[in-house]
C-alpha positions in Angstrom: 104.5 26.2 36.7 102.3 25.0 39.4 98.7 24.7 38.2 97.5 23.1 41.6 95.7 20.1 40.3 95.0 17.3 42.4 94.5 13.6 41.5 91.1 12.3 42.8 90.5 9.2 41.1 92.4 6.3 39.0 90.4 3.6 37.6 88.9 2.2 34.5 87.9 4.1 31.5 84.2 3.4 32.2 84.4 4.9 35.8 86.7 7.9 34.4 84.0 8.7 31.8 81.1 8.7 34.4 83.1 10.8 36.8 84.1 13.2 34.1 80.4 13.7 33.2 79.3 14.1 36.8 82.0 16.7 37.3 81.2 18.7 34.2 77.6 18.7 35.3 78.7 20.9 38.2 80.9 23.1 36.0 84.2 21.3 37.1 86.5 20.7 34.1 88.6 17.6 35.0 92.0 16.8 33.3 92.2 13.2 32.3 95.5 11.5 32.1 95.9 8.2 30.3 99.4 7.0 30.9 99.1 4.0 28.4 97.9 6.3 25.7 100.7 8.7 26.5 103.3 5.9 26.3 101.9 4.5 23.2 102.0 7.8 21.4 105.7 8.2 22.6 106.5 4.9 21.2 106.9 3.0 24.4 104.8 0.4 25.9 103.3 0.3 29.3 100.9 -2.1 31.3 99.0 -0.7 34.2 95.9 -1.8 36.2 94.5 1.6 36.3 95.1 3.3 33.1 93.2 6.7 33.7 93.6 9.3 36.4 91.3 12.3 36.9 92.6 15.6 38.3 90.8 18.6 39.2 91.9 22.1 40.4 92.4 22.2 44.0 89.7 25.0 44.6 87.1 22.6 43.6 88.1 19.7 45.8 85.3 19.8 48.1 82.6 19.8 45.4 84.5 17.0 43.7 84.9 14.9 46.7 81.1 14.9 47.2 80.5 13.9 43.7 83.1 11.1 43.9 81.8 9.8 47.0 78.2 9.7 45.8 79.4 8.0 42.8 81.4 5.2 44.6 78.8 4.7 47.2 76.2 3.7 44.3 
């Protein structure tokens, strides 16, 4: 199955929570992937610099890019 999701950000939990909130304010429902937590739940260990990733549906990319640019510029 292809759900047409695009990764728009990888970073710290603090940044991901902020970006998620900004996206939701614009009626965009992001998908958050936490590689470390997934590995922990599966019984594996993983160490990464950027543990969380933000994905959005491809048809919302232009709005999400504007939100992300504003966030990163501030």
